C-alpha positions in Angstrom: -76.2 112.7 34.4 -78.7 112.7 37.6 -81.7 114.8 38.2 -80.3 116.2 41.3 -80.4 120.0 41.6 -76.8 119.9 41.6 -76.7 118.6 38.4 -75.5 122.2 36.6 -72.4 122.3 38.4 -71.9 118.7 38.3 -72.0 118.7 34.5 -69.9 122.0 34.1 -67.3 120.2 36.4 -67.3 116.7 34.0 -67.1 119.1 30.9 -63.9 120.6 32.7 -62.5 117.2 33.4 -63.1 116.3 29.8 -61.2 119.3 28.7 -58.4 118.6 30.7 -58.2 115.0 29.6 -58.2 116.1 25.9 -55.8 118.9 26.8 -53.4 117.7 29.4 -50.4 118.9 27.4 -51.5 122.3 26.8 -52.5 122.4 30.5 -49.3 121.1 31.6 -47.2 123.9 29.7 -49.8 126.7 31.1 -48.9 125.2 34.5 -45.5 125.9 34.1 -45.6 129.1 32.2 -48.0 130.4 35.0 -45.0 129.0 37.5 -42.5 131.5 35.8 -45.2 134.4 36.0 -46.1 134.0 39.5 -42.4 133.7 40.4 -41.8 137.0 38.4 -44.2 138.9 40.3 -43.5 137.7 43.6 -39.7 136.9 43.8 -37.7 139.0 46.4 -34.2 139.4 47.2 -32.0 136.4 47.2 -31.2 136.9 50.8 -34.8 137.7 52.0 -35.8 135.1 54.6 -39.4 135.0 52.7 -37.8 134.1 49.8 -35.8 131.5 51.1 -38.4 130.1 53.0 -40.8 129.8 49.9 -38.2 127.9 47.9 -37.8 125.3 50.7 -41.7 124.9 51.2 -41.8 124.3 47.2 -39.1 121.7 47.4 -40.5 120.0 50.3 -44.0 119.9 48.7 -42.5 118.3 45.3 -40.1 116.1 46.9 -43.4 114.3 49.1 -45.4 114.3 45.9 -43.0 112.4 43.7 -42.1 110.1 46.2 -45.6 109.5 47.0 -46.3 108.5 43.3 -42.9 106.4 43.4 -44.0 104.3 46.4 -47.6 104.3 44.6 -46.0 102.6 41.6 -45.0 99.5 43.6 -48.6 98.7 44.2 -51.3 97.7 41.8 -53.9 100.7 41.5 -52.1 103.0 44.3 -52.4 105.4 41.6 -56.1 105.5 41.1 -58.1 108.0 43.2 -60.5 106.8 45.9 -63.9 105.4 44.5 -65.9 106.2 47.9 -67.5 109.5 48.9 -67.1 112.0 51.7 -65.1 114.8 52.4 -61.7 113.3 52.9 -62.3 111.1 49.7 -63.1 114.4 47.7 -60.0 115.8 49.4 -58.1 112.6 48.0 -59.8 112.6 44.5 -58.6 116.6 44.2 -55.2 115.5 45.1 -55.0 112.4 42.6 -56.3 114.5 39.7 -54.2 118.0 40.3 -51.0 116.6 41.8 -49.0 116.5 38.1 -50.2 120.2 37.4 -49.1 121.4 40.9 -45.7 119.6 40.5 -45.3 121.4 37.1 -46.4 124.7 38.5 -43.8 124.6 41.8 -41.1 123.3 39.3 -41.8 126.1 36.8 -41.9 128.9 40.0 -38.5 127.3 41.2 -36.6 127.0 38.0 -37.8 130.5 36.8 -36.6 132.1 40.2 -33.1 130.3 39.7 -33.0 131.5 36.1 -33.7 134.9 37.2 -30.7 134.7 40.1 -28.2 133.4 37.6 -29.2 136.1 34.8 -28.4 138.9 37.2 -25.2 137.4 38.9 -23.2 137.2 35.6 -22.7 139.1 32.3 -24.8 137.9 29.8 -22.3 135.5 27.8 -21.9 133.6 31.3 -25.5 133.8 31.9 -26.8 132.6 28.9 -24.6 129.4 28.8 -26.1 128.2 31.8 -29.7 129.7 31.5 -29.6 127.8 28.1 -29.6 124.4 29.7 -32.3 125.5 32.7 -34.8 126.7 29.8 -33.8 123.8 27.4 -34.8 121.1 30.3 -38.0 122.9 30.9 -38.7 122.7 27.4 -37.5 119.0 27.2 -40.1 118.1 30.0 -43.0 119.1 27.6 -41.9 116.9 24.8 -43.4 113.3 24.2 -39.6 111.9 24.4 -38.9 113.1 27.7 -42.3 112.4 28.8 -41.5 108.9 28.2 -38.6 108.7 30.7 -41.1 109.4 33.5 -40.2 109.9 37.6 -36.3 109.9 36.7 -36.4 113.1 34.5 -39.0 114.6 37.2 -36.2 113.8 39.8 -33.5 115.3 37.4 -35.6 118.6 37.8 -35.9 118.4 41.3 -32.2 117.8 42.1 -31.5 120.6 39.5 -33.8 122.6 42.0 -31.9 121.6 45.1 -28.4 122.0 43.7 -29.5 125.3 42.5 -31.6 126.5 46.0 -28.1 125.2 47.8 -25.6 127.1 45.5 -27.8 130.3 46.0 -28.3 130.0 49.5 -24.8 128.5 51.2 -23.0 131.6 49.8 -25.6 133.9 51.7 -25.2 132.0 55.0 -21.5 131.9 54.8 -21.1 135.3 53.6 -19.0 134.7 50.7 -18.1 132.6 47.8 -15.3 130.6 46.4 -14.4 126.9 45.5 -14.7 125.7 49.3 -18.2 127.2 49.5 -19.3 126.2 46.3 -18.2 122.2 46.7 -20.2 122.9 49.8 -23.4 123.9 48.5 -23.2 120.9 46.1 -23.0 118.5 49.2 -25.6 120.3 51.0 -28.0 120.1 48.0 -27.5 116.4 47.4 -28.3 115.8 51.3 -32.2 115.7 50.9 -32.9 113.3 47.7 -30.3 111.1 49.2 -31.8 110.6 52.4 -35.1 110.3 50.5 -33.5 107.5 48.3 -32.1 105.7 50.9 -35.4 105.2 52.8 -37.3 103.7 50.1 -37.0 100.3 48.4 -34.0 99.2 46.6 -35.3 98.7 43.6 -36.7 102.3 43.5 -33.3 104.1 44.4 -32.1 104.2 41.2 -34.6 106.3 39.6 -33.5 109.2 42.2 -29.7 108.7 42.8 -29.1 108.4 39.1 -30.8 111.6 38.0 -29.1 113.2 40.8 -25.7 111.8 40.2 -26.0 113.1 36.4 -27.4 116.6 37.3 -24.3 117.0 39.8 -21.9 116.0 37.2 -23.4 118.8 35.0 -22.9 121.2 38.0 -19.5 120.5 38.5 -18.6 120.8 34.8 -20.3 124.1 34.6 -18.3 125.4 37.6 -14.6 123.5 36.3 -15.2 125.9 33.1 -16.4 128.8 35.1 -19.8 128.9 33.5 -22.0 128.8 36.8 -22.8 132.3 38.0 -21.2 133.3 41.3 -24.6 133.9 42.9 -25.7 135.7 45.3 -23.6 138.6 43.8 -24.7 140.8 40.9 -23.4 144.1 38.9 -25.9 146.7 39.5 -24.0 149.6 37.3 -20.4 149.8 35.9 -18.9 152.6 33.8 -15.8 154.3 32.7 -14.8 157.8 33.9 -12.0 160.3 34.1 -12.3 160.8 38.2 -14.0 159.2 40.7 -14.2 160.8 44.1 -15.8 159.8 47.2 -17.7 162.3 48.8 -20.4 162.8 52.1 -22.9 163.2 49.3 -21.9 160.2 47.5 -19.2 159.3 44.5 -18.7 162.2 42.4 -18.3 160.5 38.7 -16.6 163.1 35.7 -16.7 162.5 32.6 -16.5 164.1 29.0 -19.3 162.0 27.2 -21.2 163.6 24.5 -24.7 163.7 25.1 -25.8 162.2 21.9 -23.8 159.1 23.3 -26.8 157.8 25.8 -25.9 154.2 25.5 -22.7 154.9 26.8 -22.0 154.3 30.8 -19.4 157.2 30.9 -16.2 157.6 29.0 -16.6 154.5 27.3 -14.7 156.2 24.3 -11.9 157.8 26.6 -9.9 160.4 25.2 -6.6 160.2 27.1 -4.6 163.5 27.6 -1.1 163.3 29.4 -1.7 162.3 33.1 -5.0 161.4 32.8 -5.9 158.4 34.9 -8.9 155.4 33.9 -11.2 154.9 36.5 -13.8 151.9 36.4 -16.6 152.6 38.8 -19.1 149.9 39.5 -21.8 149.0 42.1 -22.0 145.2 43.1 -25.1 143.6 45.0 -24.2 141.4 47.9 -26.3 140.1 51.0 -26.3 141.5 54.2 -23.5 140.4 56.4 -21.8 139.5 53.1 -17.6 140.0 53.3 -15.3 138.9 50.3 -13.0 140.0 47.8 -13.7 140.5 44.0 -11.0 141.3 41.6 -11.0 143.5 38.7 -9.1 142.1 35.5 -8.0 144.6 32.8 -7.6 143.2 29.3 -6.2 144.7 26.3 -7.3 143.3 22.6 -3.9 142.8 20.9 -4.6 141.5 17.5 -2.0 142.3 14.6 0.2 139.6 12.8 0.1 137.5 16.1 -3.5 137.5 16.7 -3.2 137.3 20.7 -6.5 138.6 21.2 -7.6 139.7 24.8 -4.6 139.8 26.9 -4.5 140.5 30.5 -3.0 143.6 31.6 -3.4 144.1 35.4 -5.5 142.9 38.2 -6.8 144.6 41.2 -8.2 143.1 44.5 -11.0 144.9 45.9 -12.9 143.9 48.9 -16.7 144.5 49.2 -19.0 144.3 52.1 -22.8 143.5 51.5 -26.4 144.8 52.6 -26.4 148.1 50.7 -29.8 147.7 48.6 -28.4 149.9 45.4 -25.1 147.7 45.9 -21.3 148.2 47.4 -19.9 151.2 45.5 -15.9 150.7 44.3 -13.8 151.6 41.5 -10.3 150.5 40.1 -7.8 153.1 38.7 -5.1 152.5 36.0 -2.5 154.9 35.0 -0.2 153.0 33.0 -1.8 152.1 29.7 -1.7 152.0 25.6 -4.4 153.3 23.2 -6.7 150.7 22.0 -9.6 148.5 22.6 -9.8 147.6 26.4 -12.2 145.2 28.3 -12.5 145.2 32.3 -14.1 142.4 34.0 -15.2 142.0 37.7 -14.7 138.4 39.1 -14.9 136.1 42.2 -11.6 135.0 43.4 -12.2 131.7 41.8 -12.7 133.2 38.3 -16.2 133.3 37.8 -17.3 136.4 36.0 -19.7 138.9 37.6 -19.9 141.9 35.3 -17.7 143.5 32.3 -17.3 146.3 30.2 -15.8 147.4 27.0 -14.3 150.8 26.0 -12.2 152.5 23.4 -8.9 154.5 24.5 -7.3 156.8 22.2 -4.6 159.1 23.2 -5.3 162.9 22.9 -2.6 166.4 23.2 -3.1 168.4 26.2 -5.8 170.8 25.8 -9.1 172.6 27.2 -11.7 170.4 27.9 -15.3 169.9 29.9 -15.9 167.5 32.3 -19.2 166.5 33.7 -19.7 165.3 37.3 -22.8 163.3 38.4 -23.1 162.1 41.6 -24.1 158.3 42.6 
């Protein structure tokens, strides 16, 4: 301590530094959580220029800092903050002191964004599988065992962010999804880190290329088993109805759902009189200038002695156009059916599920009934 006037502020700063040193683990977790909260509050549409630009800036900043740390490890004392005084020196000290929390904050913001995007783009079953990997890596990053891996694990997280960024942006630019678009996105996502790796010393390349290769294999494996949600598509609404009619005011949806079945979307308990048709209506979000095809797959549960489970009954292809904020509206109709448990899935042409709905269908005799109509 000195007797200078600024002694109080200097003492406060020293106490803050001491607290940070003693609680480094907690602060890292806090910075990661702050990244999640910050991204939830500021995240825009997946195809918004500001959203894409923000992610690109975050990726570049994290890449620059990690590469600087990697290069610094080659020189003794390079990681130590400069000891001289002056504005430039203070800025450098600030950078060396807070660069690791900054990395955690930015990675947390990026991974939270991709977790939300993937979650919105599929049914809960498919989304939770892929999100489980993302969240597991986030938690592992805070464990002592994974911290001991050092920079390679950080580059693995960064590679995950690059591939997730490319997997979400490439379909937006291409205006469609599919195997070719996915493979193109994986190739484009590998380019930045591959370029960085070939610009550094040979002995350091492995710390970038090996983690990136492992993450790439992970992505390809998840895609092979159709567990990667089909970003940027997402189901906004899906319901079962006795009738769907397009009018100037919107789509007229007819159902006879009991008022107390507030959790049902239309006639998920479908009472089919002779001549009735089953209509499954949906709203699907897709970016502007997006033109692609999805398919509606109808499954019926066939138990019994054979125990065949869910059996595909029919597939209907539907062309979608993007740009509408509430989502593109479409529906499928089935007139040839049997009573039982049904499941309808909306999928991409490469078989990745966007959304699903279940309903029970029972045969009913011809008789009076009251259908309720609503507009969407």
